[in-house]
MIDO-550834 format. One record per residue (C-alpha): residue number from 1; x, y, z; residue in three letters. Coordinates in steps of 0.2 Angstrom, whole numbers, padded with zeros to 4 digits. Layout:
// MIDO-550834
(atom NUM, (X, Y, Z), ala),
...
// end
This chain:
// MIDO-550834
(atom 1, (0000, 0000, 0000), met),
(atom 2, (0007, 0017, -0004), ser),
(atom 3, (0011, 0030, 0009), lys),
(atom 4, (-0003, 0041, 0004), asn),
(atom 5, (-0016, 0027, 0002), gly),
(atom 6, (-0033, 0028, 0009), phe),
(atom 7, (-0032, 0016, 0024), phe),
(atom 8, (-0015, 0024, 0029), asn),
(atom 9, (-0023, 0041, 0029), arg),
(atom 10, (-0038, 0034, 0038), leu),
(atom 11, (-0027, 0026, 0052), tyr),
(atom 12, (-0015, 0041, 0054), thr),
(atom 13, (-0030, 0053, 0054), gly),
(atom 14, (-0022, 0064, 0040), thr),
(atom 15, (-0039, 0067, 0030), gly),
(atom 16, (-0046, 0051, 0022), ala),
(atom 17, (-0063, 0057, 0023), ile),
(atom 18, (-0071, 0074, 0020), asp),
(atom 19, (-0085, 0074, 0033), val),
(atom 20, (-0088, 0092, 0037), val),
(atom 21, (-0086, 0097, 0018), gly),
(atom 22, (-0099, 0084, 0013), lys),
(atom 23, (-0110, 0088, 0028), arg),
(atom 24, (-0125, 0091, 0017), arg),
(atom 25, (-0124, 0073, 0011), met),
(atom 26, (-0123, 0067, 0030), trp),
(atom 27, (-0138, 0078, 0034), tyr),
(atom 28, (-0148, 0070, 0020), val),
(atom 29, (-0143, 0052, 0027), ile),
(atom 30, (-0146, 0058, 0045), thr),
(atom 31, (-0164, 0064, 0040), ala),
(atom 32, (-0168, 0048, 0031), val),
(atom 33, (-0164, 0038, 0046), ile),
(atom 34, (-0174, 0050, 0057), val),
(atom 35, (-0189, 0048, 0045), leu),
(atom 36, (-0188, 0030, 0045), ile),
(atom 37, (-0188, 0030, 0064), ser),
(atom 38, (-0202, 0042, 0066), leu),
(atom 39, (-0213, 0032, 0053), ala),
(atom 40, (-0210, 0016, 0062), ser),
(atom 41, (-0215, 0024, 0079), ile),
(atom 42, (-0231, 0032, 0073), leu),
(atom 43, (-0236, 0017, 0062), ile),
(atom 44, (-0230, 0002, 0071), arg),
(atom 45, (-0229, 0009, 0089), gly),
(atom 46, (-0220, 0000, 0103), phe),
(atom 47, (-0223, -0018, 0110), asn),
(atom 48, (-0225, -0013, 0128), phe),
(atom 49, (-0222, -0027, 0141), gly),
(atom 50, (-0233, -0032, 0155), ile),
(atom 51, (-0224, -0020, 0167), asp),
(atom 52, (-0231, -0005, 0157), phe),
(atom 53, (-0248, -0012, 0152), glu),
(atom 54, (-0252, -0023, 0167), gly),
(atom 55, (-0258, -0040, 0166), gly),
(atom 56, (-0254, -0058, 0174), ser),
(atom 57, (-0238, -0068, 0175), arg),
(atom 58, (-0238, -0087, 0176), ile),
(atom 59, (-0222, -0097, 0179), gln),
(atom 60, (-0218, -0115, 0181), phe),
(atom 61, (-0204, -0127, 0179), pro),
(atom 62, (-0201, -0130, 0161), ala),
(atom 63, (-0195, -0148, 0161), gly),
(atom 64, (-0197, -0154, 0143), thr),
(atom 65, (-0211, -0142, 0139), ala),
(atom 66, (-0208, -0130, 0124), thr),
(atom 67, (-0215, -0112, 0121), thr),
(atom 68, (-0226, -0118, 0107), glu),
(atom 69, (-0234, -0131, 0119), gln),
(atom 70, (-0237, -0119, 0133), ala),
(atom 71, (-0245, -0106, 0121), glu),
(atom 72, (-0256, -0120, 0114), gln),
(atom 73, (-0262, -0125, 0131), val),
(atom 74, (-0266, -0108, 0136), tyr),
(atom 75, (-0275, -0104, 0121), ser),
(atom 76, (-0286, -0120, 0122), gln),
(atom 77, (-0290, -0117, 0140), ala),
(atom 78, (-0294, -0098, 0139), leu),
(atom 79, (-0299, -0096, 0120), gly),
(atom 80, (-0286, -0082, 0118), met),
(atom 81, (-0268, -0081, 0115), asp),
(atom 82, (-0255, -0075, 0128), pro),
(atom 83, (-0245, -0059, 0126), val),
(atom 84, (-0229, -0068, 0127), ser),
(atom 85, (-0222, -0086, 0130), val),
(atom 86, (-0203, -0088, 0134), gln),
(atom 87, (-0191, -0099, 0143), thr),
(atom 88, (-0180, -0092, 0156), val),
(atom 89, (-0164, -0101, 0161), gly),
(atom 90, (-0158, -0118, 0155), asn),
(atom 91, (-0157, -0136, 0159), gly),
(atom 92, (-0165, -0142, 0175), ala),
(atom 93, (-0167, -0123, 0181), asn),
(atom 94, (-0177, -0118, 0166), ala),
(atom 95, (-0193, -0109, 0170), thr),
(atom 96, (-0208, -0107, 0158), met),
(atom 97, (-0214, -0089, 0159), leu),
(atom 98, (-0231, -0084, 0151), ile),
(atom 99, (-0237, -0066, 0151), arg),
(atom 100, (-0255, -0062, 0148), ser),
(atom 101, (-0268, -0049, 0150), glu),
(atom 102, (-0275, -0048, 0168), ala),
(atom 103, (-0284, -0064, 0172), leu),
(atom 104, (-0298, -0066, 0186), asp),
(atom 105, (-0297, -0080, 0199), gln),
(atom 106, (-0308, -0092, 0188), ala),
(atom 107, (-0296, -0089, 0173), gln),
(atom 108, (-0281, -0092, 0183), val),
(atom 109, (-0288, -0108, 0190), glu),
(atom 110, (-0293, -0115, 0173), lys),
(atom 111, (-0276, -0111, 0165), val),
(atom 112, (-0266, -0118, 0179), asn),
(atom 113, (-0277, -0134, 0179), ala),
(atom 114, (-0273, -0136, 0160), ala),
(atom 115, (-0255, -0133, 0162), leu),
(atom 116, (-0254, -0146, 0176), phe),
(atom 117, (-0263, -0158, 0167), ala),
(atom 118, (-0252, -0156, 0152), lys),
(atom 119, (-0234, -0154, 0159), phe),
(atom 120, (-0235, -0161, 0177), gln),
(atom 121, (-0223, -0148, 0184), pro),
(atom 122, (-0212, -0154, 0199), val),
(atom 123, (-0212, -0145, 0215), gly),
(atom 124, (-0198, -0143, 0228), lys),
(atom 125, (-0201, -0161, 0235), asp),
(atom 126, (-0198, -0168, 0218), gly),
(atom 127, (-0216, -0173, 0216), gln),
(atom 128, (-0229, -0166, 0203), pro),
(atom 129, (-0238, -0152, 0211), ser),
(atom 130, (-0250, -0138, 0207), leu),
(atom 131, (-0242, -0127, 0218), ala),
(atom 132, (-0227, -0128, 0206), ala),
(atom 133, (-0237, -0116, 0195), ile),
(atom 134, (-0236, -0098, 0202), ser),
(atom 135, (-0246, -0083, 0196), thr),
(atom 136, (-0244, -0065, 0200), ser),
(atom 137, (-0253, -0049, 0194), asp),
(atom 138, (-0242, -0033, 0188), val),
(atom 139, (-0251, -0017, 0189), ser),
(atom 140, (-0248, -0004, 0175), glu),
(atom 141, (-0244, 0009, 0188), thr),
(atom 142, (-0228, 0002, 0191), trp),
(atom 143, (-0222, 0004, 0173), gly),
(atom 144, (-0229, 0022, 0174), glu),
(atom 145, (-0218, 0025, 0189), gln),
(atom 146, (-0203, 0018, 0180), ile),
(atom 147, (-0206, 0029, 0165), thr),
(atom 148, (-0208, 0044, 0176), asp),
(atom 149, (-0193, 0042, 0185), lys),
(atom 150, (-0183, 0039, 0169), ala),
(atom 151, (-0189, 0055, 0161), leu),
(atom 152, (-0185, 0065, 0177), ile),
(atom 153, (-0167, 0056, 0176), ala),
(atom 154, (-0166, 0061, 0158), leu),
(atom 155, (-0171, 0078, 0161), ala),
(atom 156, (-0158, 0081, 0174), val),
(atom 157, (-0145, 0072, 0164), phe),
(atom 158, (-0148, 0084, 0149), leu),
(atom 159, (-0147, 0099, 0160), val),
(atom 160, (-0131, 0094, 0168), leu),
(atom 161, (-0123, 0090, 0151), val),
(atom 162, (-0129, 0107, 0143), thr),
(atom 163, (-0121, 0116, 0158), val),
(atom 164, (-0104, 0106, 0158), tyr),
(atom 165, (-0102, 0108, 0139), ile),
(atom 166, (-0106, 0126, 0139), ala),
(atom 167, (-0094, 0130, 0152), ile),
(atom 168, (-0080, 0119, 0147), arg),
(atom 169, (-0081, 0121, 0129), tyr),
(atom 170, (-0094, 0133, 0122), glu),
(atom 171, (-0113, 0135, 0121), phe),
(atom 172, (-0113, 0129, 0102), his),
(atom 173, (-0105, 0113, 0106), met),
(atom 174, (-0118, 0110, 0119), ala),
(atom 175, (-0132, 0112, 0106), leu),
(atom 176, (-0123, 0100, 0094), ala),
(atom 177, (-0121, 0087, 0108), ala),
(atom 178, (-0139, 0088, 0113), leu),
(atom 179, (-0145, 0087, 0095), ala),
(atom 180, (-0134, 0071, 0093), ala),
(atom 181, (-0142, 0064, 0110), leu),
(atom 182, (-0159, 0066, 0103), ala),
(atom 183, (-0154, 0058, 0087), phe),
(atom 184, (-0147, 0043, 0097), asp),
(atom 185, (-0164, 0042, 0107), leu),
(atom 186, (-0175, 0043, 0092), leu),
(atom 187, (-0166, 0030, 0081), val),
(atom 188, (-0164, 0018, 0095), thr),
(atom 189, (-0183, 0019, 0099), ala),
(atom 190, (-0186, 0017, 0081), gly),
(atom 191, (-0176, 0002, 0080), ala),
(atom 192, (-0185, -0006, 0094), tyr),
(atom 193, (-0202, -0001, 0085), ser),
(atom 194, (-0195, -0009, 0069), leu),
(atom 195, (-0189, -0025, 0077), val),
(atom 196, (-0204, -0027, 0088), gly),
(atom 197, (-0195, -0032, 0103), phe),
(atom 198, (-0205, -0030, 0120), glu),
(atom 199, (-0201, -0014, 0129), val),
(atom 200, (-0197, -0018, 0147), thr),
(atom 201, (-0189, -0009, 0162), pro),
(atom 202, (-0173, -0016, 0156), ala),
(atom 203, (-0176, -0006, 0139), thr),
(atom 204, (-0177, 0011, 0148), val),
(atom 205, (-0162, 0007, 0158), ile),
(atom 206, (-0153, 0003, 0142), gly),
(atom 207, (-0159, 0019, 0134), met),
(atom 208, (-0151, 0029, 0148), leu),
(atom 209, (-0135, 0020, 0148), thr),
(atom 210, (-0131, 0023, 0129), ile),
(atom 211, (-0132, 0042, 0132), leu),
(atom 212, (-0116, 0041, 0142), gly),
(atom 213, (-0107, 0034, 0128), phe),
(atom 214, (-0114, 0045, 0115), ser),
(atom 215, (-0109, 0061, 0125), leu),
(atom 216, (-0092, 0053, 0129), tyr),
(atom 217, (-0088, 0051, 0110), asp),
(atom 218, (-0095, 0068, 0105), ser),
(atom 219, (-0084, 0077, 0119), val),
(atom 220, (-0069, 0068, 0113), val),
(atom 221, (-0071, 0075, 0096), val),
(atom 222, (-0076, 0092, 0102), phe),
(atom 223, (-0060, 0092, 0113), asp),
(atom 224, (-0049, 0089, 0097), lys),
(atom 225, (-0060, 0102, 0087), val),
(atom 226, (-0056, 0115, 0101), glu),
(atom 227, (-0037, 0111, 0100), glu),
(atom 228, (-0037, 0112, 0081), asn),
(atom 229, (-0047, 0128, 0080), thr),
(atom 230, (-0037, 0138, 0093), arg),
(atom 231, (-0030, 0153, 0085), gly),
(atom 232, (-0038, 0149, 0068), val),
(atom 233, (-0046, 0166, 0067), leu),
(atom 234, (-0030, 0174, 0067), his),
(atom 235, (-0024, 0166, 0051), thr),
(atom 236, (-0031, 0165, 0033), thr),
(atom 237, (-0024, 0148, 0028), arg),
(atom 238, (-0038, 0137, 0033), arg),
(atom 239, (-0056, 0139, 0038), thr),
(atom 240, (-0064, 0133, 0055), tyr),
(atom 241, (-0073, 0120, 0045), ala),
(atom 242, (-0057, 0113, 0038), glu),
(atom 243, (-0049, 0112, 0055), gln),
(atom 244, (-0064, 0104, 0062), ala),
(atom 245, (-0064, 0091, 0049), asn),
(atom 246, (-0045, 0087, 0053), leu),
(atom 247, (-0051, 0084, 0071), ala),
(atom 248, (-0065, 0072, 0065), val),
(atom 249, (-0052, 0062, 0055), asn),
(atom 250, (-0039, 0062, 0069), gln),
(atom 251, (-0052, 0055, 0082), thr),
(atom 252, (-0061, 0043, 0069), leu),
(atom 253, (-0050, 0028, 0071), met),
(atom 254, (-0052, 0030, 0091), arg),
(atom 255, (-0071, 0031, 0089), ser),
(atom 256, (-0071, 0015, 0078), ile),
(atom 257, (-0060, 0006, 0090), asn),
(atom 258, (-0070, 0011, 0105), thr),
(atom 259, (-0086, 0005, 0097), ala),
(atom 260, (-0079, -0011, 0092), ile),
(atom 261, (-0073, -0015, 0110), ile),
(atom 262, (-0089, -0009, 0117), gly),
(atom 263, (-0100, -0020, 0105), met),
(atom 264, (-0089, -0036, 0109), leu),
(atom 265, (-0096, -0039, 0127), pro),
(atom 266, (-0113, -0035, 0122), ile),
(atom 267, (-0113, -0048, 0108), ile),
(atom 268, (-0106, -0060, 0120), gly),
(atom 269, (-0120, -0056, 0131), leu),
(atom 270, (-0132, -0059, 0118), met),
(atom 271, (-0124, -0075, 0113), val),
(atom 272, (-0121, -0083, 0130), val),
(atom 273, (-0135, -0076, 0140), ala),
(atom 274, (-0149, -0076, 0128), val),
(atom 275, (-0145, -0090, 0115), trp),
(atom 276, (-0135, -0102, 0126), met),
(atom 277, (-0143, -0100, 0143), leu),
(atom 278, (-0159, -0094, 0137), gly),
(atom 279, (-0161, -0078, 0149), val),
(atom 280, (-0172, -0070, 0137), gly),
(atom 281, (-0174, -0055, 0149), thr),
(atom 282, (-0157, -0049, 0144), leu),
(atom 283, (-0161, -0048, 0126), lys),
(atom 284, (-0170, -0031, 0128), asp),
(atom 285, (-0154, -0023, 0137), leu),
(atom 286, (-0142, -0031, 0124), ala),
(atom 287, (-0151, -0024, 0110), leu),
(atom 288, (-0153, -0006, 0115), val),
(atom 289, (-0135, -0006, 0120), gln),
(atom 290, (-0129, -0013, 0103), leu),
(atom 291, (-0140, 0000, 0094), val),
(atom 292, (-0135, 0014, 0105), gly),
(atom 293, (-0116, 0010, 0102), leu),
(atom 294, (-0118, 0010, 0083), leu),
(atom 295, (-0129, 0026, 0083), val),
(atom 296, (-0119, 0035, 0095), gly),
(atom 297, (-0103, 0032, 0085), ser),
(atom 298, (-0111, 0038, 0070), tyr),
(atom 299, (-0119, 0054, 0077), ser),
(atom 300, (-0103, 0060, 0086), ser),
(atom 301, (-0093, 0059, 0070), ile),
(atom 302, (-0105, 0062, 0055), phe),
(atom 303, (-0119, 0073, 0063), phe),
(atom 304, (-0113, 0083, 0080), ala),
(atom 305, (-0097, 0090, 0072), thr),
(atom 306, (-0104, 0095, 0055), pro),
(atom 307, (-0119, 0103, 0064), leu),
(atom 308, (-0107, 0112, 0076), leu),
(atom 309, (-0098, 0120, 0060), val),
(atom 310, (-0115, 0124, 0052), ser),
(atom 311, (-0120, 0134, 0067), ile),
(atom 312, (-0103, 0143, 0069), lys),
(atom 313, (-0103, 0148, 0050), glu),
(atom 314, (-0121, 0156, 0052), arg),
(atom 315, (-0115, 0171, 0061), trp),
(atom 316, (-0101, 0178, 0072), gly),
(atom 317, (-0082, 0178, 0070), pro),
(atom 318, (-0082, 0161, 0062), val),
(atom 319, (-0094, 0166, 0048), ala),
(atom 320, (-0084, 0182, 0044), ala),
(atom 321, (-0067, 0173, 0045), his),
(atom 322, (-0074, 0159, 0033), thr),
(atom 323, (-0079, 0173, 0020), lys),
(atom 324, (-0062, 0181, 0022), lys),
(atom 325, (-0052, 0165, 0018), val),
(atom 326, (-0064, 0160, 0004), leu),
(atom 327, (-0063, 0178, -0004), ala),
(atom 328, (-0044, 0177, -0002), arg),
(atom 329, (-0042, 0161, -0011), arg),
(atom 330, (-0054, 0166, -0025), ala),
(atom 331, (-0043, 0182, -0028), thr),
(atom 332, (-0027, 0171, -0029), arg),
(atom 333, (-0035, 0156, -0038), gly),
(atom 334, (-0032, 0145, -0024), gln),
(atom 335, (-0041, 0128, -0021), glu),
(atom 336, (-0047, 0122, -0004), arg),
(atom 337, (-0033, 0116, 0007), val),
(atom 338, (-0032, 0098, 0008), pro),
(atom 339, (-0037, 0090, 0025), val),
(atom 340, (-0022, 0085, 0035), gly),
(atom 341, (-0010, 0096, 0025), ala),
(atom 342, (0001, 0107, 0036), gly),
(atom 343, (0009, 0122, 0031), ala),
(atom 344, (0020, 0118, 0017), ala),
(atom 345, (0039, 0119, 0021), pro),
(atom 346, (0050, 0130, 0010), ala),
(atom 347, (0058, 0120, -0003), ala),
(atom 348, (0077, 0118, -0003), arg),
(atom 349, (0086, 0125, -0018), pro),
(atom 350, (0094, 0112, -0029), gln),
(atom 351, (0112, 0111, -0030), ala),
(atom 352, (0118, 0125, -0042), gly),
(atom 353, (0101, 0133, -0042), ala),
(atom 354, (0100, 0152, -0038), pro),
(atom 355, (0092, 0156, -0021), arg),
(atom 356, (0076, 0165, -0022), pro),
(atom 357, (0078, 0184, -0023), gly),
(atom 358, (0097, 0183, -0027), ala),
(atom 359, (0104, 0192, -0042), arg),
(atom 360, (0110, 0182, -0056), pro),
(atom 361, (0129, 0178, -0054), ser),
(atom 362, (0142, 0173, -0067), gly),
(atom 363, (0154, 0181, -0078), lys),
(atom 364, (0150, 0193, -0092), arg),
(atom 365, (0150, 0186, -0110), his),
(atom 366, (0165, 0192, -0118), lys),
(atom 367, (0162, 0206, -0130), gly),
(atom 368, (0149, 0215, -0119), arg),
(atom 369, (0153, 0230, -0109), asn),
// end
């Protein structure tokens, strides 16, 4: 691979991708993703779990029973389908979990008798027992309380984030970071709506955890932007956008590596806990974190920083400086400075070549006065 090859420049952060210069393209991609997410939320909605809508939960030792058999017995006993049927755990400790709409006492007794007749669940004494089947009711007010507390935590989090970034960096960066956080939440919620996974308290917890990663990645990029743009208004070689794009390229590989390392344990959680051990309740938490990592990495690079540049170039000193630099280049016929290119060092004169500004030397031709 050549020294100036794409992957070499990508790894060294010397301008493999012109993110800020092509920000309109990224805005279009971001808008399409947002529209798809909104359409799914408005049309398909969410599959709220029993913790949010209320209902009944029936559990018994799974034994050799399958989810299809349990669902069939439930449907035949009550004449309606359960909300969900899943196996929790693995091996001898596996438990069949049936979630349904709220059942009255007569319905509970009827379905428990049908399940016992079909599967003969074993109690603690090792003998088949009807007491091995447990039933509990869940009130929808509990899910509402979880949602209210999550919204309060989210509001407090956003306020603290805005204050910190505005003080540590600047207010425009705080606006861009908040826009990226809103994008992450919306797209993650849209992914849940598209897949149709059940929304549980674990989903709400996962939504709050991904905010930390998204903010962390955005702050890392903004820190490099601040470093690169320090003093840029006092020169006319580069614009604020070009320096910000250099910062994006310098942190790009770091963001990619961080996202990959973060996804490995989540994928391991999905493989081991969900598929191998059958802990279906962890599926919700794993999915929201996996989607959040991907979306957070995208927004911090391809949305937050370009949006920051667009805000800065609307008004103020950066807008005036950008116009000045572009006007200077237009008068001199210069093109846009390549990303990652530093100030060009003065070329050394070749051997025997006259130095710049030196008078021509040498002997006069004969015959000339």
